[in-house]
Backbone as a chain_set.jsonl record, in Angstrom:
{"seq": "MNSLPVQHVAPTPKKNNKIWIIVVVLLILCCLCSLVGVVIGYFYFQKEYSGIGEIFPLVQPSNETKPGEEIRCEAGGYAFKTIPGYEASPGWVNAGGYILDSKDVDDTDPNFVIGEGPQIIFDGFVPSSELTFEKYVKNGNKDMRLRLNATISGEPQVSVAGLMGVAFDYDYELPGAGKMKARDISVEVNPKQFFWIHCRSTIEKWDKTLADCETVINSITFFEPFFEPLSPPTQIP", "coords": {"N": [[135.014, -12.433, -9.137], [132.786, -13.219, -6.709], [129.52, -12.128, -6.479], [127.227, -11.169, -3.995], [124.011, -12.618, -3.749], [121.06, -10.765, -4.578], [118.487, -10.062, -2.41], [115.062, -10.055, -2.795], [112.587, -8.262, -1.303], [109.25, -8.724, -0.421], [106.683, -6.303, -0.79], [105.051, -4.885, 2.004], [101.568, -4.915, 2.859], [99.675, -1.92, 2.842], [98.469, -0.095, 5.656], [96.251, 1.483, 5.171], [94.745, 0.204, 3.224], [93.647, -1.973, 4.59], [91.934, -0.668, 6.351], [90.003, 0.456, 4.605], [88.853, -1.836, 3.583], [87.582, -2.878, 5.849], [85.714, -0.835, 6.311], [84.085, -1.009, 4.013], [83.007, -3.577, 4.331], [81.507, -3.2, 6.697], [79.614, -1.324, 5.785], [78.212, -2.834, 3.909], [77.078, -4.764, 5.605], [75.404, -3.108, 7.144], [73.577, -2.214, 5.208], [72.361, -4.625, 4.511], [71.134, -5.319, 6.954], [69.286, -3.201, 7.177], [67.671, -3.677, 4.941], [66.584, -6.177, 5.565], [65.107, -5.424, 7.842], [63.191, -3.676, 6.71], [61.745, -5.413, 5.028], [60.708, -7.281, 6.888], [59.183, -5.545, 8.461], [57.31, -4.648, 6.562], [55.755, -6.971, 5.914], [54.795, -7.485, 8.454], [53.17, -5.251, 9.116], [51.33, -5.468, 7.109], [49.843, -7.556, 8.016], [49.202, -6.802, 10.625], [47.793, -4.094, 10.756], [47.06, -2.14, 12.59], [49.26, -1.773, 14.118], [50.81, 0.189, 13.05], [49.751, 2.619, 13.827], [50.403, 2.508, 16.507], [53.082, 2.959, 16.559], [53.564, 5.169, 14.886], [51.604, 7.688, 15.49], [48.521, 8.305, 13.954], [47.241, 11.177, 12.637], [44.348, 12.573, 11.702], [42.969, 15.215, 10.202], [39.8, 16.786, 10.703], [36.758, 18.289, 9.717], [34.404, 17.868, 10.86], [31.628, 18.53, 12.876], [31.105, 18.335, 16.429], [28.717, 16.579, 18.47], [26.491, 18.633, 20.298], [27.937, 20.911, 19.974], [27.948, 24.413, 19.555], [26.71, 26.265, 16.849], [27.03, 29.242, 15.173], [25.248, 31.334, 13.103], [26.042, 34.052, 11.682], [25.115, 35.802, 9.68], [22.486, 35.052, 9.549], [21.492, 35.557, 12.046], [21.117, 33.768, 14.191], [21.663, 30.944, 16.417], [22.484, 27.519, 17.013], [22.583, 24.21, 18.501], [24.42, 21.331, 17.626], [23.387, 17.91, 17.037], [23.655, 14.397, 17.89], [24.367, 12.141, 15.195], [23.937, 13.742, 13.013], [25.187, 15.886, 10.428], [26.531, 19.084, 10.072], [26.287, 21.823, 7.796], [26.935, 24.827, 5.911], [24.225, 26.596, 4.34], [23.258, 26.484, 0.849], [21.873, 28.371, -0.532], [21.637, 31.024, 0.535], [23.503, 33.314, 2.638], [22.441, 33.201, 5.172], [21.607, 30.664, 5.731], [21.528, 27.244, 6.97], [22.24, 23.724, 7.239], [21.311, 20.574, 8.522], [22.216, 17.392, 7.955], [21.248, 14.006, 8.007], [23.417, 11.424, 9.049], [22.847, 8.913, 8.306], [22.092, 8.899, 5.735], [22.988, 8.006, 2.494], [24.259, 9.547, -0.047], [25.453, 8.572, -2.293], [24.21, 6.321, -2.994], [22.461, 4.659, -5.534], [19.707, 4.708, -5.367], [19.114, 6.91, -3.919], [17.284, 9.879, -3.264], [17.126, 13.288, -3.864], [16.191, 15.45, -1.283], [14.821, 13.674, 0.309], [15.61, 13.394, 2.921], [16.507, 12.129, 6.231], [16.409, 15.531, 7.247], [17.257, 18.787, 8.418], [16.576, 22.096, 8.03], [17.691, 25.434, 8.167], [16.93, 28.937, 8.121], [17.658, 32.318, 8.229], [16.929, 35.744, 7.948], [16.872, 39.139, 6.71], [13.959, 40.704, 5.991], [12.498, 42.169, 3.023], [11.218, 45.522, 2.724], [8.63, 45.402, 1.819], [7.699, 42.889, 2.461], [5.632, 41.323, 4.613], [5.268, 39.482, 7.732], [3.045, 37.782, 7.773], [2.492, 37.522, 5.051], [4.789, 36.254, 4.245], [4.603, 33.72, 5.508], [2.283, 32.797, 4.273], [3.157, 32.631, 1.61], [4.988, 30.532, 1.837], [3.371, 28.295, 2.403], [1.867, 28.256, 0.071], [3.819, 27.642, -1.819], [4.556, 25.001, -1.066], [2.148, 23.713, -1.579], [1.712, 24.077, -4.341], [4.118, 23.202, -5.548], [4.657, 20.631, -4.494], [2.243, 19.501, -4.148], [1.19, 19.301, -1.571], [-0.548, 18.246, 1.372], [-1.813, 20.346, 3.817], [-1.64, 21.03, 7.241], [-2.496, 22.922, 10.039], [-0.566, 23.651, 12.923], [-0.533, 23.968, 16.535], [0.597, 27.059, 17.963], [4.076, 27.408, 18.395], [6.92, 27.671, 20.576], [9.951, 29.328, 20.147], [13.028, 29.937, 21.322], [11.824, 31.516, 23.262], [10.087, 33.056, 21.788], [6.999, 33.295, 20.003], [6.099, 31.095, 17.422], [4.876, 30.223, 14.121], [3.533, 27.208, 13.08], [3.407, 24.562, 10.655], [2.302, 21.451, 9.319], [3.15, 19.115, 6.755], [2.012, 16.793, 4.354], [3.04, 14.787, 1.747], [4.012, 13.389, -1.45], [7.065, 12.228, -2.639], [8.582, 11.703, -5.653], [10.183, 8.639, -6.195], [11.038, 8.44, -3.58], [8.817, 8.1, -2.016], [6.132, 8.337, 0.404], [6.121, 11.33, 2.259], [6.823, 13.45, 5.106], [6.723, 16.686, 6.597], [7.68, 19.571, 8.501], [7.166, 22.982, 9.023], [8.402, 25.825, 10.698], [7.936, 29.112, 11.422], [9.258, 32.211, 12.484], [8.819, 35.465, 13.678], [11.25, 37.288, 14.573], [11.753, 39.97, 14.933], [10.331, 42.917, 13.344], [12.262, 43.308, 11.4], [13.645, 40.98, 11.098], [13.422, 37.697, 10.202], [12.855, 34.211, 10.837], [13.244, 30.771, 9.926], [12.577, 27.305, 10.085], [12.865, 24.062, 8.808], [11.877, 20.76, 8.776], [12.247, 17.479, 7.492], [11.422, 14.196, 6.218], [11.183, 10.748, 5.121], [8.094, 9.003, 5.64], [8.447, 6.791, 7.236], [10.603, 7.391, 8.859], [9.828, 9.542, 10.29], [8.966, 10.009, 12.987], [11.318, 9.887, 14.577], [12.8, 11.867, 13.286], [11.259, 14.162, 13.771], [11.472, 14.3, 16.549], [14.217, 14.778, 16.765], [14.319, 17.238, 15.512], [12.858, 18.842, 17.311], [14.589, 18.756, 19.469], [16.736, 20.249, 18.488], [15.46, 22.694, 18.051], [14.949, 23.523, 20.66], [17.434, 24.417, 21.385], [17.967, 26.739, 20.089], [18.988, 30.116, 19.713], [18.598, 33.684, 19.36], [20.024, 36.566, 17.752], [21.203, 39.814, 16.727], [21.427, 40.033, 13.225], [24.489, 39.85, 11.412], [26.17, 41.18, 8.76], [28.82, 40.575, 6.594], [30.839, 43.141, 5.274], [30.76, 43.881, 1.806], [33.419, 43.451, -0.558], [34.948, 46.175, -2.275], [34.23, 46.763, -5.742], [36.487, 45.642, -8.28], [38.5, 47.922, -9.995], [38.523, 48.268, -13.399], [40.959, 49.016, -15.699]], "CA": [[134.584, -12.112, -7.786], [131.376, -13.566, -6.55], [128.676, -11.081, -5.857], [126.16, -11.705, -3.143], [122.681, -12.527, -4.383], [120.189, -9.687, -4.076], [117.227, -10.593, -1.862], [113.9, -9.174, -3.045], [111.629, -8.264, -0.178], [107.871, -8.413, -0.845], [106.161, -5.102, -0.111], [103.998, -5.129, 3.017], [100.334, -4.159, 2.548], [99.523, -0.673, 3.585], [97.383, -0.105, 6.649], [95.068, 2.151, 4.625], [93.945, -0.785, 2.501], [92.912, -2.752, 5.575], [90.852, 0.187, 6.892], [88.954, 0.578, 3.602], [88.157, -3.123, 3.505], [86.705, -2.957, 7.015], [84.62, 0.12, 6.108], [83.183, -1.544, 2.991], [82.288, -4.7, 4.926], [80.52, -2.66, 7.617], [78.53, -0.714, 5.005], [77.401, -3.913, 3.335], [76.298, -5.343, 6.693], [74.352, -2.148, 7.507], [72.552, -2.244, 4.152], [71.637, -5.888, 4.639], [70.279, -5.222, 8.135], [68.189, -2.291, 6.868], [66.792, -4.344, 3.992], [65.851, -7.196, 6.31], [64.14, -4.735, 8.694], [62.099, -3.169, 5.881], [60.938, -6.551, 4.576], [59.964, -7.805, 8.044], [58.18, -4.544, 8.829], [56.255, -4.613, 5.55], [54.854, -8.106, 6.1], [54.137, -7.393, 9.769], [52.113, -4.255, 9.086], [50.266, -5.968, 6.247], [49.025, -8.431, 8.846], [48.774, -6.061, 11.818], [47.807, -2.693, 10.334], [46.919, -1.242, 13.736], [50.571, -1.531, 14.718], [51.387, 1.428, 12.522], [49.299, 3.71, 14.679], [51.073, 2.446, 17.792], [54.439, 3.496, 16.408], [53.418, 6.515, 14.327], [50.203, 8.084, 15.682], [47.934, 8.858, 12.745], [46.406, 12.337, 12.918], [43.53, 12.864, 10.544], [42.169, 16.411, 10.442], [38.394, 16.648, 10.354], [35.936, 19.48, 9.91], [33.124, 17.416, 11.362], [31.242, 19.127, 14.149], [30.82, 17.387, 17.493], [27.39, 16.765, 19.066], [26.454, 19.609, 21.374], [28.708, 22.115, 19.622], [27.097, 25.506, 19.092], [27.041, 26.869, 15.562], [26.454, 30.575, 15.021], [25.096, 31.849, 11.743], [26.048, 35.503, 11.902], [24.273, 36.474, 8.687], [21.093, 34.713, 9.801], [21.087, 36.057, 13.347], [20.677, 32.696, 15.085], [22.638, 29.913, 16.772], [21.865, 26.257, 17.428], [23.533, 23.178, 18.887], [24.334, 20.118, 16.823], [22.914, 16.718, 17.734], [24.29, 13.171, 17.371], [23.799, 11.52, 14.001], [23.744, 14.723, 11.945], [26.351, 16.663, 10.011], [26.125, 20.464, 9.775], [26.987, 22.508, 6.705], [26.259, 26.071, 5.525], [23.268, 26.475, 3.243], [23.786, 26.839, -0.475], [21.036, 29.394, -1.17], [22.057, 32.347, 0.995], [24.438, 33.306, 3.768], [21.717, 32.995, 6.422], [21.094, 29.303, 5.795], [22.338, 26.138, 7.495], [21.579, 22.442, 7.011], [21.728, 19.379, 9.258], [21.914, 16.18, 7.189], [21.425, 12.767, 8.742], [24.552, 10.617, 8.606], [22.335, 7.642, 7.794], [21.814, 9.058, 4.31], [24.108, 7.752, 1.59], [23.892, 10.198, -1.304], [26.045, 7.848, -3.427], [23.313, 5.211, -3.298], [21.699, 4.963, -6.755], [18.292, 4.9, -5.04], [18.952, 8.135, -3.139], [16.515, 10.947, -3.897], [17.361, 14.587, -3.226], [15.037, 15.966, -0.562], [14.127, 12.659, 1.105], [16.0, 13.52, 4.322], [16.147, 13.155, 7.214], [17.124, 16.788, 7.058], [16.759, 19.949, 9.144], [17.073, 23.253, 7.287], [17.497, 26.72, 8.849], [17.117, 30.147, 7.318], [17.396, 33.576, 8.919], [17.182, 36.802, 6.963], [16.227, 40.448, 6.872], [12.975, 40.793, 4.907], [12.35, 43.452, 2.331], [10.24, 46.396, 3.382], [7.286, 45.062, 1.34], [7.323, 41.557, 2.894], [5.168, 41.183, 5.993], [5.415, 38.119, 8.232], [1.868, 37.02, 7.349], [2.656, 37.217, 3.63], [5.885, 35.286, 4.149], [4.059, 32.41, 5.877], [1.333, 32.422, 3.222], [3.936, 32.243, 0.432], [5.571, 29.224, 2.08], [2.319, 27.29, 2.224], [1.508, 28.223, -1.35], [4.895, 26.939, -2.523], [4.441, 23.575, -0.777], [0.937, 23.194, -2.206], [1.853, 24.057, -5.797], [5.308, 22.467, -5.994], [4.658, 19.239, -4.053], [0.849, 19.054, -3.955], [1.171, 18.874, -0.178], [-1.693, 18.482, 2.246], [-1.307, 21.214, 4.881], [-2.423, 21.085, 8.481], [-1.931, 23.881, 10.971], [-0.199, 23.163, 14.245], [-0.588, 25.035, 17.546], [1.786, 27.906, 17.991], [5.205, 26.832, 19.127], [7.848, 28.667, 21.11], [11.352, 29.176, 19.748], [13.835, 30.904, 22.064], [10.939, 32.425, 23.984], [9.229, 33.782, 20.852], [5.976, 32.445, 19.417], [6.236, 30.843, 16.004], [3.743, 29.613, 13.427], [3.967, 25.893, 12.599], [2.541, 23.832, 9.733], [2.744, 20.117, 8.915], [2.867, 18.813, 5.347], [2.06, 15.408, 3.867], [3.159, 14.804, 0.289], [4.738, 12.256, -2.008], [8.248, 12.609, -3.402], [8.874, 10.628, -6.601], [11.391, 7.874, -5.914], [11.23, 8.291, -2.13], [7.569, 7.659, -1.415], [5.388, 9.284, 1.232], [6.973, 12.212, 3.045], [6.236, 14.38, 6.056], [7.589, 17.836, 6.871], [7.143, 20.604, 9.393], [7.726, 24.329, 8.924], [8.165, 26.745, 11.815], [8.385, 30.457, 11.077], [9.29, 33.093, 13.653], [9.139, 36.874, 13.462], [12.101, 37.714, 15.689], [11.32, 41.36, 14.995], [9.895, 43.261, 11.989], [13.384, 43.321, 10.457], [14.38, 39.715, 11.174], [12.583, 36.508, 10.161], [13.574, 32.936, 10.967], [12.464, 29.635, 9.428], [13.203, 25.992, 10.216], [12.102, 23.073, 8.037], [12.311, 19.385, 9.024], [11.564, 16.58, 6.564], [11.93, 12.833, 6.071], [10.17, 9.794, 4.704], [7.137, 8.791, 6.719], [8.958, 5.747, 8.134], [11.606, 7.958, 9.768], [9.343, 10.842, 10.726], [8.896, 10.168, 14.439], [12.658, 10.223, 15.076], [13.197, 13.152, 12.709], [10.544, 15.218, 14.494], [12.087, 14.402, 17.879], [15.514, 15.437, 16.567], [14.028, 18.638, 15.195], [12.466, 19.517, 18.553], [15.799, 18.914, 20.278], [17.488, 21.371, 17.928], [14.678, 23.911, 18.286], [15.136, 23.923, 22.058], [18.778, 24.978, 21.575], [18.122, 27.925, 19.24], [18.996, 31.473, 20.272], [18.606, 34.718, 18.328], [20.786, 37.797, 17.96], [21.103, 40.694, 15.561], [22.231, 39.528, 12.099], [25.673, 40.614, 11.051], [26.577, 40.897, 7.394], [30.182, 41.009, 6.263], [30.822, 44.141, 4.195], [31.254, 43.391, 0.519], [34.636, 44.085, -1.052], [34.659, 47.101, -3.373], [34.506, 46.154, -7.061], [37.809, 45.921, -8.849], [38.486, 48.904, -11.062], [39.167, 47.779, -14.62], [41.494, 50.19, -16.423]], "C": [[133.093, -12.382, -7.7], [130.631, -12.42, -5.854], [127.571, -11.744, -5.054], [124.816, -11.572, -3.841], [121.822, -11.439, -3.726], [118.868, -10.291, -3.622], [116.11, -9.582, -2.066], [112.894, -9.324, -1.914], [110.246, -7.871, -0.681], [107.34, -7.217, -0.09], [105.036, -5.465, 0.859], [102.747, -4.322, 2.684], [100.208, -2.929, 3.436], [98.334, -0.773, 4.533], [96.104, 0.514, 6.101], [94.155, 1.164, 3.897], [93.102, -1.611, 3.462], [91.717, -1.955, 6.122], [89.689, 0.27, 5.906], [88.161, -0.707, 3.475], [87.166, -3.263, 4.65], [85.481, -2.061, 6.844], [83.592, -0.435, 5.122], [82.35, -2.688, 3.559], [81.192, -4.207, 5.868], [79.336, -2.035, 6.889], [77.613, -1.773, 4.417], [76.512, -4.539, 4.403], [75.136, -4.429, 7.102], [73.212, -2.173, 6.493], [71.713, -3.509, 4.251], [70.672, -5.856, 5.827], [69.068, -4.333, 7.87], [67.179, -2.957, 5.955], [65.944, -5.397, 4.694], [64.779, -6.558, 7.185], [62.942, -4.226, 7.914], [61.175, -4.301, 5.462], [60.092, -7.099, 5.715], [58.858, -6.834, 8.447], [57.02, -4.505, 7.861], [55.254, -5.736, 5.783], [54.132, -8.048, 7.44], [52.953, -6.429, 9.72], [51.008, -4.625, 8.113], [49.303, -6.834, 7.041], [48.437, -7.692, 10.025], [48.807, -4.571, 11.514], [47.767, -1.736, 11.511], [48.261, -0.932, 14.376], [51.206, -0.253, 14.233], [51.008, 2.595, 13.415], [49.963, 3.704, 16.032], [52.454, 3.065, 17.729], [54.396, 4.933, 15.91], [51.955, 6.926, 14.471], [49.671, 8.764, 14.437], [46.979, 9.982, 13.122], [45.654, 12.679, 11.648], [42.661, 14.085, 10.837], [40.738, 16.22, 9.967], [37.665, 17.944, 10.656], [34.573, 19.122, 10.504], [32.846, 18.027, 12.731], [30.899, 18.04, 15.163], [29.414, 17.641, 18.036], [27.447, 17.723, 20.25], [27.233, 20.877, 21.092], [27.768, 23.191, 19.084], [27.627, 26.066, 17.78], [26.304, 28.192, 15.46], [26.413, 30.943, 13.541], [24.942, 33.358, 11.856], [25.108, 36.22, 10.936], [22.794, 36.205, 8.926], [20.588, 35.193, 11.144], [20.583, 34.99, 14.298], [21.835, 31.743, 15.373], [21.875, 28.672, 17.193], [22.965, 25.28, 17.809], [23.318, 21.929, 18.048], [23.892, 18.94, 17.693], [23.575, 15.488, 17.131], [23.576, 12.656, 16.121], [23.566, 12.467, 12.852], [25.05, 15.47, 11.663], [25.897, 18.039, 9.551], [26.948, 21.032, 8.634], [26.224, 23.786, 6.363], [25.298, 25.831, 4.366], [23.839, 26.961, 1.934], [22.999, 27.974, -1.136], [21.468, 30.792, -0.758], [22.909, 32.212, 2.239], [23.758, 33.035, 5.097], [21.205, 31.581, 6.61], [22.081, 28.316, 6.395], [21.535, 24.854, 7.334], [22.173, 21.389, 7.939], [21.264, 18.163, 8.467], [22.162, 14.955, 8.051], [22.591, 11.981, 8.171], [24.119, 9.251, 8.098], [22.09, 7.698, 6.292], [23.087, 8.833, 3.509], [23.754, 8.332, 0.228], [24.583, 9.579, -2.518], [25.203, 6.636, -3.81], [22.5, 5.556, -4.546], [20.213, 5.195, -6.503], [18.034, 6.176, -4.228], [18.206, 9.19, -3.949], [16.755, 12.244, -3.137], [16.073, 15.077, -2.561], [14.338, 14.942, 0.304], [14.479, 12.732, 2.586], [16.482, 12.209, 4.913], [17.057, 14.391, 7.133], [16.439, 17.892, 7.849], [17.405, 21.179, 8.514], [16.72, 24.534, 8.046], [17.625, 27.858, 7.835], [16.753, 31.364, 8.171], [17.751, 34.711, 7.978], [16.473, 38.089, 7.364], [15.246, 40.621, 5.721], [13.001, 42.154, 4.232], [11.243, 44.25, 2.994], [8.81, 46.041, 2.978], [6.786, 43.729, 1.902], [6.927, 41.547, 4.369], [5.317, 39.728, 6.424], [4.245, 37.247, 7.766], [1.997, 36.611, 5.884], [3.751, 36.167, 3.425], [5.387, 33.872, 4.451], [3.107, 31.903, 4.794], [2.061, 31.958, 1.968], [4.554, 30.848, 0.598], [4.572, 28.102, 1.894], [1.92, 27.141, 0.759], [2.556, 27.453, -2.151], [4.785, 25.428, -2.31], [3.227, 22.955, -1.478], [1.12, 23.058, -3.721], [2.994, 23.156, -6.258], [5.238, 20.985, -5.661], [3.254, 18.668, -3.856], [0.645, 18.558, -2.527], [-0.175, 19.158, 0.478], [-1.189, 19.203, 3.491], [-2.236, 21.17, 6.079], [-1.726, 22.027, 9.453], [-1.665, 23.254, 12.328], [-0.378, 24.298, 15.266], [0.689, 25.855, 17.519], [2.869, 27.269, 18.862], [6.128, 27.959, 19.569], [9.263, 28.329, 20.664], [12.138, 30.293, 20.422], [12.96, 31.953, 22.752], [10.021, 33.239, 23.106], [8.227, 32.819, 20.235], [6.179, 32.319, 17.917], [4.996, 30.19, 15.443], [4.231, 28.312, 12.795], [2.911, 25.287, 11.677], [3.17, 22.48, 9.439], [2.316, 19.859, 7.481], [2.964, 17.309, 5.11], [2.085, 15.464, 2.343], [3.931, 13.573, -0.161], [5.875, 12.766, -2.87], [8.596, 11.466, -4.34], [10.215, 9.948, -6.304], [11.631, 7.618, -4.448], [9.974, 7.8, -1.427], [6.915, 8.741, -0.577], [6.325, 10.022, 2.18], [6.139, 13.002, 4.052], [7.244, 15.497, 6.309], [6.888, 18.775, 7.834], [7.91, 21.901, 9.176], [7.41, 25.089, 10.202], [8.765, 28.091, 11.429], [8.257, 31.36, 12.296], [9.615, 34.509, 13.204], [9.925, 37.343, 14.687], [11.826, 39.176, 15.999], [10.94, 41.75, 13.566], [11.021, 43.254, 10.951], [14.209, 42.033, 10.492], [13.399, 38.552, 11.242], [13.474, 35.266, 10.294], [12.651, 31.802, 10.551], [13.258, 28.355, 9.619], [12.272, 24.968, 9.567], [12.698, 21.693, 8.293], [11.546, 18.467, 8.078], [12.231, 15.211, 6.539], [10.827, 11.973, 5.466], [9.281, 9.485, 5.915], [7.625, 7.743, 7.714], [9.907, 6.302, 9.188], [11.11, 9.223, 10.471], [9.357, 11.028, 12.235], [10.255, 10.569, 15.02], [13.108, 11.583, 14.56], [12.536, 14.307, 13.455], [11.128, 15.404, 15.895], [13.446, 15.099, 17.796], [15.317, 16.924, 16.304], [13.669, 19.422, 16.451], [13.668, 19.724, 19.479], [16.611, 20.109, 19.799], [16.763, 22.69, 18.212], [14.88, 24.423, 19.708], [16.506, 24.539, 22.328], [18.974, 26.3, 20.842], [18.106, 29.207, 20.072], [19.08, 32.471, 19.125], [19.493, 35.88, 18.748], [20.689, 38.626, 16.683], [21.986, 40.167, 14.428], [23.401, 40.452, 11.804], [26.112, 40.201, 9.656], [27.978, 41.425, 7.162], [30.113, 42.02, 5.141], [31.408, 43.558, 2.908], [32.5, 44.142, 0.114], [34.276, 45.022, -2.188], [35.002, 46.46, -4.711], [35.872, 46.565, -7.582], [37.678, 46.897, -10.01], [39.228, 48.358, -12.274], [39.667, 48.978, -15.412], [40.966, 50.237, -17.852]], "O": [[132.278, -11.873, -8.47], [131.047, -11.862, -4.839], [127.055, -12.791, -5.444], [124.518, -10.544, -4.448], [121.855, -11.229, -2.514], [118.204, -10.972, -4.404], [116.172, -8.443, -1.604], [112.422, -10.425, -1.631], [110.079, -6.816, -1.293], [107.522, -7.119, 1.124], [104.169, -6.276, 0.534], [102.851, -3.167, 2.271], [100.588, -2.925, 4.607], [97.338, -1.44, 4.25], [95.004, 0.133, 6.501], [92.932, 1.285, 3.955], [91.948, -1.915, 3.16], [90.634, -2.503, 6.328], [88.528, 0.169, 6.303], [86.945, -0.679, 3.283], [86.039, -3.714, 4.449], [84.362, -2.45, 7.177], [82.386, -0.348, 5.355], [81.147, -2.774, 3.311], [80.077, -4.728, 5.85], [78.19, -2.19, 7.313], [76.39, -1.627, 4.425], [75.339, -4.817, 4.155], [74.031, -4.899, 7.372], [72.038, -2.155, 6.861], [70.493, -3.465, 4.094], [69.533, -6.31, 5.72], [67.954, -4.658, 8.282], [65.972, -2.827, 6.157], [64.742, -5.502, 4.454], [63.666, -7.076, 7.273], [61.807, -4.324, 8.38], [59.954, -4.163, 5.532], [58.9, -7.353, 5.54], [57.735, -7.246, 8.74], [55.871, -4.348, 8.272], [54.049, -5.495, 5.844], [52.994, -8.503, 7.556], [51.87, -6.74, 10.214], [49.876, -4.163, 8.255], [48.101, -6.849, 6.778], [47.286, -7.93, 10.392], [49.715, -3.861, 11.946], [48.354, -0.655, 11.462], [48.394, 0.057, 15.096], [52.046, 0.33, 14.919], [51.837, 3.452, 13.723], [50.09, 4.754, 16.662], [52.942, 3.626, 18.71], [55.09, 5.806, 16.432], [51.135, 6.539, 13.638], [50.291, 9.693, 13.919], [46.012, 9.757, 13.849], [46.257, 13.035, 10.636], [41.723, 14.004, 11.629], [40.494, 15.57, 8.95], [37.896, 18.602, 11.67], [33.698, 19.979, 10.63], [33.702, 18.04, 13.615], [30.455, 16.953, 14.791], [28.961, 18.785, 18.063], [28.338, 17.635, 21.094], [27.197, 21.819, 21.884], [26.899, 22.912, 18.258], [28.824, 26.308, 17.622], [25.088, 28.249, 15.644], [27.418, 30.867, 12.833], [23.849, 33.87, 12.095], [24.389, 37.139, 11.33], [21.943, 37.016, 8.56], [19.378, 35.236, 11.368], [19.716, 35.262, 15.127], [22.845, 31.736, 14.67], [20.746, 28.764, 17.675], [24.134, 25.489, 17.484], [22.184, 21.521, 17.791], [24.01, 18.973, 18.918], [24.013, 15.526, 15.982], [22.352, 12.726, 16.009], [23.049, 12.057, 11.813], [25.891, 15.652, 12.543], [24.984, 18.154, 8.733], [28.144, 20.764, 8.514], [25.002, 23.832, 6.505], [25.533, 24.97, 3.519], [24.785, 27.749, 1.905], [23.406, 28.484, -2.179], [21.648, 31.659, -1.613], [23.021, 31.132, 2.82], [24.428, 32.673, 6.064], [20.45, 31.316, 7.546], [23.295, 28.513, 6.344], [20.305, 24.882, 7.297], [23.389, 21.321, 8.118], [20.064, 17.929, 8.323], [23.174, 14.876, 8.748], [22.742, 11.879, 6.954], [24.922, 8.513, 7.528], [21.901, 6.664, 5.651], [24.134, 9.404, 3.813], [23.045, 7.705, -0.559], [24.338, 10.001, -3.648], [25.456, 5.998, -4.832], [21.908, 6.633, -4.613], [19.531, 5.806, -7.326], [16.892, 6.486, -3.89], [18.45, 9.376, -5.141], [16.607, 12.294, -1.916], [15.011, 15.115, -3.183], [13.361, 15.274, 0.976], [13.748, 12.202, 3.423], [16.825, 11.281, 4.181], [18.274, 14.297, 6.975], [15.212, 17.939, 7.946], [18.63, 21.291, 8.469], [15.591, 24.699, 8.51], [18.332, 27.747, 6.833], [15.673, 31.423, 8.758], [18.766, 34.648, 7.284], [15.603, 38.108, 8.234], [15.672, 40.68, 4.568], [13.463, 43.146, 4.796], [10.43, 43.703, 3.739], [7.871, 46.346, 3.715], [5.59, 43.448, 1.838], [7.761, 41.734, 5.254], [5.473, 38.842, 5.584], [4.447, 36.088, 7.404], [1.653, 35.487, 5.517], [3.65, 35.307, 2.55], [5.715, 32.932, 3.727], [3.126, 30.723, 4.443], [1.636, 30.997, 1.327], [4.637, 30.079, -0.359], [4.888, 27.074, 1.295], [1.67, 26.036, 0.278], [2.212, 26.696, -3.059], [4.907, 24.658, -3.262], [3.279, 21.807, -1.919], [0.731, 22.049, -4.311], [2.856, 22.43, -7.243], [5.701, 20.156, -6.445], [3.087, 17.516, -3.454], [0.01, 17.528, -2.301], [-0.84, 20.152, 0.189], [-0.257, 18.739, 4.148], [-3.456, 21.262, 5.946], [-0.516, 21.939, 9.661], [-2.441, 22.432, 12.814], [-0.373, 25.469, 14.888], [1.738, 25.374, 17.091], [2.598, 26.681, 19.909], [6.114, 29.053, 19.006], [9.714, 27.19, 20.787], [11.93, 31.468, 20.121], [13.316, 33.13, 22.814], [9.242, 34.044, 23.618], [8.555, 31.662, 19.97], [6.403, 33.312, 17.225], [4.164, 29.668, 16.185], [5.221, 28.305, 12.064], [1.708, 25.461, 11.874], [4.389, 22.357, 9.321], [1.262, 20.318, 7.042], [3.877, 16.645, 5.6], [1.243, 16.116, 1.726], [4.441, 12.812, 0.661], [5.68, 13.629, -3.726], [8.878, 10.36, -3.877], [11.245, 10.61, -6.178], [12.348, 6.683, -4.091], [10.048, 7.165, -0.375], [7.121, 9.93, -0.82], [7.197, 9.427, 2.813], [4.935, 13.197, 3.882], [8.455, 15.286, 6.244], [5.663, 18.768, 7.959], [9.141, 21.916, 9.15], [6.299, 25.011, 10.727], [9.959, 28.192, 11.145], [7.281, 31.287, 13.042], [10.561, 34.731, 12.448], [9.348, 37.74, 15.7], [11.686, 39.571, 17.157], [11.205, 40.976, 12.645], [10.754, 43.201, 9.751], [15.329, 41.992, 9.984], [12.639, 38.423, 12.201], [14.649, 35.265, 9.928], [11.443, 31.849, 10.783], [14.459, 28.313, 9.352], [11.056, 25.005, 9.754], [13.886, 21.474, 8.055], [10.344, 18.642, 7.876], [13.427, 15.075, 6.8], [9.687, 12.413, 5.319], [9.68, 9.685, 7.062], [7.27, 7.788, 8.892], [10.008, 5.753, 10.285], [11.874, 9.895, 11.163], [9.723, 12.1, 12.718], [10.339, 11.474, 15.849], [13.719, 12.361, 15.292], [13.181, 15.316, 13.739], [11.263, 16.531, 16.37], [13.784, 15.913, 18.655], [16.061, 17.76, 16.815], [14.131, 20.549, 16.631], [13.758, 20.731, 20.181], [17.115, 20.889, 20.608], [17.393, 23.684, 18.572], [14.971, 25.631, 19.926], [16.719, 25.122, 23.391], [20.032, 26.919, 20.958], [17.316, 29.355, 21.004], [19.573, 32.144, 18.045], [19.687, 36.141, 19.936], [20.146, 38.167, 15.678], [23.164, 39.886, 14.645], [23.303, 41.673, 11.931], [26.389, 39.029, 9.399], [28.288, 42.571, 7.488], [29.411, 41.8, 4.154], [32.41, 42.844, 2.926], [32.636, 45.331, 0.402], [33.394, 44.709, -2.988], [35.963, 45.696, -4.804], [36.341, 47.68, -7.354], [36.844, 46.715, -10.897], [40.41, 48.026, -12.192], [38.884, 49.862, -15.761], [41.305, 51.149, -18.607]]}, "num_chains": 1, "name": "protein.A"}
């Protein structure tokens, strides 16, 4: 008896396999598109750096003071306004000090000499009971004469915030910087509060430095000094 031949039917591919193939192809295309975009963007921004800021605004925090901004030195009992071309920073000697350094000075220059300026220095403080204003002014002149061999010339009294101050001009030579000029103005705000401002620069820059100093002086105001209370000492067991 003849048996009918058995017909083998090839299995049909599953739909799941087709879906996975499509997914893999799409992923590969996405990766290629991303890679191409990164490469194009890299070369574009290398050539047009400013374009980065147009897409991602660059915010750079800065502590630099703006011209005309008032700075209050609470410990020194005074305030002043900044001027263009100078950078303000607290003094390093005491809490009542402040310094305006010219931005034209490059302290990384190997020829830079500390103290050549242009620089405007402030100091406000409460004097000791033994220090009179006359003695304070005399000590300042003595220091300039002994330390820098300065030639001293007295200036007419000047007004600072409505108070009369004592002014002196100094001519001296600073090794490495050459001939220098400086002006000191001391003010007795009251018997318990003294103020001092010192402007200095090389002789070539003196006219502008003095004009800048006078601009700052005209913005100065005084108030009662305020000292932050010191933290109590830590008890060591």
